[in-house]
N, C-alpha and C positions, 0 to 999 in steps of 0.2 A: 237218896243214895242211888247206887247202881241197881238196876233190876237184875234178878238172878240170871236171866237168859243172856244178858250182855256180859256179865262176869264169866259165865260158862264159855261163851263164844271167845272172849279175849284169852282165857286160859288155854283153850284148845288151839287157837292161832299161835300163841307163844310157844307151846310145846311143839307144834308142827314146824314152826320156823327154826327153832333151835335144833330140832332133830335133823332137818334138812341141812343146816349149816354143819353139823357134826359129820354127817355122811359125806358132804362135799369136801370138807377138809381131809377126812380120812382117805377118800378116793384119790385126791390130788397127791397126798403124801405117798400113797401106794404106787401111783404112776411114776413119780419121781424116783422112788426106790427101784422100780423095775428098770427104768432108763439107766440109772447108775450101774445096776448089776450088769445089764447087757453091754454097756460101754466098757466096763472093767474087764469083762470076759473077752471082748473083741481086742482090747489093747493087750491083754495077756497073751492071746494067740498070736498077735502081730509081734510082740516082743520075743516070743519063743521061736519065731521063724528065723532062719539064718539069713545073713546079708542085709539087704535093704529093708526088710520088714521091721527090724528093731529100730533102725534109724527113722523110718516113717512114723512109727508109734511115738517116738520121742518128739518128733517135729509136730505131730498132731496134738500132743498134750501141750506143748509150748504155744502153739497157735491158739488153742482154746483158752489158755490163760491170758494171752494178749487180748483176745476178743472180750473176755469177761472183764478185764481191767478197763478196756475202752468203753464198754457198756456202763460200767459203774461210774466212770468219770462223766460220761455224757448224762447219766441220770442225776448226778450231783449238780452239773451245770444247769440242767433243766429245773431241778428243784430250787436252786438258788435264784434263777430268774423268776420263777413263779412266786417265791417268797418275797423277793424285792417288789414285784408288782402288787402283791397283796399289801405290803407295807405302805406303798405309795397310795394305793386306793383307799386304804384305811385312813391315812392322814388327810386326804382330800375330803372324804366323807365326814370325818369328825370335825374338820375345820368348817365345813358347810353347816353342820348341825349346831355346833356351839362356837359362836364367834367370840364370846367373852373370855373364855378360859383357854388354857393351853392343852386341852385334852387331846388335840391332834398329835401331840408328841408320843402318844401311845403307839402310833404307827411306826415309830422308830425301832420298836422291838423286832417285828418281823423283817423290817428293812435291813437291820444290822445282822440278823441271822442269815438272811439271803446273801448279804455281802460277804459274810464269813464263809458260807458254802462256796460261793464263786471264787473267793481268794484261795481257798484250799484247793479247789479243783484246777485252777490255773497256775498256782505258784508252788504249793507244797506237795501235791500229790505225786506219787511215782509216775514217771513218764513211759515206762516200758510196756 
């Protein structure tokens, strides 16, 4: 079985790892919360201003929405291409490993998922 020292070491490593992950996730959430707060305060002050301040605040929000949409679509396109490549690679690998059976058809699963992601991002996704 395991020696006691190895079990103790592994348990300490696991506790330390999960503690680090918890602190990292918490600090990232806190940073995003602060950014959203400062952004909303800035937009509120711009909107309260007379004249062009309110118009520029609305334009800033619209531009940020356009950028977020564009990034999301580009991420879906990249994810689709990567998934298609994984499907093709899996099909080639499985065909090379097993010549007698049609196990290489398992590669169609990620290939079709990638094709669906690409089809959505190019055809069905909102364009604004």
